[in-house]
C-alpha positions in Angstrom: 0.0 0.0 0.0 1.4 3.4 -1.0 2.3 5.8 1.8 -0.3 8.3 2.8 1.9 11.4 3.0 4.7 12.5 0.7 6.5 15.7 -0.5 6.0 18.2 2.4 9.4 19.7 2.7 11.4 19.7 6.0 9.1 19.6 9.1 10.7 20.5 12.5 10.1 17.6 14.9 12.6 17.8 17.7 16.1 18.4 18.8 19.2 16.2 18.8 19.3 14.2 22.0 15.5 13.9 22.3 15.3 17.5 23.5 11.7 18.9 23.4 10.7 20.7 20.3 9.5 24.1 21.6 8.7 25.2 18.1 11.2 28.0 18.8 12.1 30.1 15.7 14.2 33.2 15.0 13.0 36.2 13.1 15.0 37.3 10.0 14.1 39.5 7.1 13.4 38.9 3.4 14.1 41.7 1.0 10.7 43.3 0.1 11.7 43.1 -3.6 12.5 39.5 -3.5 10.6 37.8 -6.4 11.6 34.3 -5.4 8.9 32.0 -3.9 10.1 30.6 -0.6 7.9 27.7 0.6 7.1 26.6 4.1 9.5 23.8 4.9 12.1 25.0 2.4 15.7 25.6 3.3 17.0 29.1 3.4 20.5 30.7 3.4 21.9 33.9 4.8 23.0 36.6 2.2 25.8 39.1 2.6 23.1 41.8 2.3 21.7 40.8 5.7 18.6 39.2 4.2 17.7 35.5 3.7 16.7 33.7 0.5 16.0 30.1 -0.5 18.9 27.7 -1.0 20.0 28.0 -4.6 21.4 24.5 -4.9 21.0 21.7 -2.4 23.7 19.8 -4.0 26.2 21.9 -2.0 28.6 24.8 -2.5 30.0 27.4 -0.1 27.0 28.9 1.8 25.9 27.2 5.0 22.2 26.6 5.6 20.5 28.9 8.1 17.4 26.9 8.7 13.9 26.1 7.4 11.1 28.6 6.8 8.0 28.2 9.0 6.1 31.4 8.0 6.3 35.1 7.2 4.6 38.4 8.1 4.5 41.6 6.1 2.6 44.9 6.1 0.1 45.1 3.3 0.4 48.5 1.4 -3.3 48.5 0.4 -5.0 47.1 3.5 -2.6 48.9 5.9 -2.4 46.0 8.2 -0.1 43.0 8.9 -0.6 39.8 6.9 0.6 36.4 8.1 1.4 33.7 5.5 2.8 30.2 5.7 5.2 31.1 2.9 6.7 34.0 0.9 4.9 34.1 -2.5 7.4 36.6 -4.0 7.1 40.3 -4.2 5.1 40.2 -7.4 2.3 38.3 -5.8 1.7 40.6 -2.8 1.4 44.3 -2.0 4.2 45.1 0.5 4.5 48.4 2.4 8.3 48.9 2.0 8.3 51.1 5.1 8.0 47.9 7.1 10.2 44.8 7.0 9.2 41.4 5.6 9.7 39.2 8.6 10.6 35.5 8.1 10.4 32.9 10.9 13.1 30.3 10.6 13.7 27.1 12.5 17.4 27.8 12.8 18.8 25.8 15.7 21.8 23.8 14.5 20.5 20.9 16.6 17.0 20.9 15.0 15.8 17.7 13.6 13.5 17.6 10.6 11.2 15.0 9.1 11.3 14.7 5.3 9.8 12.1 3.0 11.9 9.9 0.7 11.4 10.6 -3.0 11.5 6.9 -4.1 11.4 3.4 -2.8 13.9 2.3 -0.2 13.1 -1.3 -1.0 13.0 -2.6 2.6 13.4 -1.4 6.2 16.9 -2.9 6.2 17.9 -0.8 3.2 16.4 2.3 4.9 18.3 1.6 8.1 21.5 1.4 6.0 21.0 5.1 5.0 21.2 6.3 8.6 24.4 8.4 9.1 24.8 8.9 5.4 24.1 12.2 3.6 21.6 13.2 0.9 20.0 16.2 -0.8 16.6 17.2 -2.0 17.3 16.4 -5.6 15.3 18.4 -8.1 12.6 19.2 -5.6 14.6 21.7 -3.5 12.7 24.8 -4.5 9.4 23.4 -5.6 6.1 23.8 -3.8 2.4 24.6 -3.9 1.1 28.1 -4.0 -2.3 26.7 -2.9 -1.0 25.5 0.4 2.3 27.4 0.6 4.0 24.1 1.5 7.3 22.9 0.0 7.3 19.8 -2.2 10.9 18.9 -1.2 11.8 15.3 -0.7 15.0 13.5 0.3 16.7 12.0 -2.7 17.1 8.2 -2.4 19.4 8.0 -5.5 21.8 10.6 -4.0 22.3 9.0 -0.6 26.1 8.8 0.0 28.9 10.1 2.2 29.7 12.8 -0.3 30.9 15.9 1.6 28.8 18.4 -0.4 25.4 16.8 0.5 23.5 19.1 2.8 21.4 16.7 4.8 22.5 14.1 7.4 20.1 11.2 7.8 19.9 10.3 11.5 16.8 8.1 11.8 13.5 6.9 10.5 10.1 7.9 11.9 7.9 5.1 13.2 4.7 5.7 11.3 2.3 2.9 10.4 0.5 5.1 7.8 3.8 5.7 6.0 5.7 2.4 6.3 5.6 1.0 2.8 9.3 0.8 2.0 8.6 -0.2 -1.6 7.1 3.2 -2.3 8.1 6.9 -1.9 7.2 8.6 1.3 9.1 6.9 4.0 9.6 9.6 6.7 13.3 10.1 7.4 14.8 12.1 10.2 17.5 14.5 9.1 19.5 17.5 10.3 21.2 20.2 8.3 25.0 19.8 7.7 27.4 22.7 7.9 24.9 24.9 9.7 25.5 28.6 9.7 24.8 28.8 13.5 27.0 25.8 14.4 30.1 26.5 16.4 32.3 24.5 14.0 31.3 25.0 10.4 34.6 25.7 8.5 34.6 24.1 5.1 38.3 23.2 5.2 37.6 21.0 8.3 34.8 19.0 6.8 35.0 15.2 6.7 33.4 13.0 4.0 30.3 12.9 6.1 29.7 16.6 6.4 28.2 19.1 3.9 30.1 22.0 2.4 26.9 24.1 2.1 24.6 25.6 -0.5 24.8 27.9 -3.5 23.4 31.4 -3.0 20.7 32.9 -5.2 21.6 36.4 -6.2 19.0 38.7 -7.6 18.8 42.4 -8.4 16.3 43.3 -5.6 18.8 44.8 -3.2 
């Protein structure tokens, strides 16, 4: 039987060491002229400008991940009141009062654990267990999502599971979920954390091992 839930991005579920998930997030800013769509559950990176944006390439590069978007708030220039959204639809889809910041709420603790679905069959539970402590990425789904729900469609790539240093996600476990336990189908809920995290104490690229990520590519636009 196919799994009931797939393609929902990265969902905060707890902390390393079974620490309680207080749903704590940190407020950052998105440039009001940013035309990129940043989905709920999508990975974001810090920019030199002081703003955040979506990760340009989850295959790895030189920018550490900051965290995962959980929602935004901006001041509507027409209604003259704050608007809360689960995601950032891009500046072309909203009327932003540029006298006020676009606030983004990011799950940015380097010890944060996330649930993410596999994008393909893992064959069996034994095969799935063998992926634990390896790395992976989000394949081609990294920046995709639904403008109806605001949710990311990101999934963990099964084909790219490896110890490759440039892969941004470390698999640390499998969620025990009867409704999503068909290992022959996509949608097995994996537990991951972000490698080479921007807020981690040790995140130098030249000290990475083959099991740690070297980061993401930035997306640079002309809205600054």
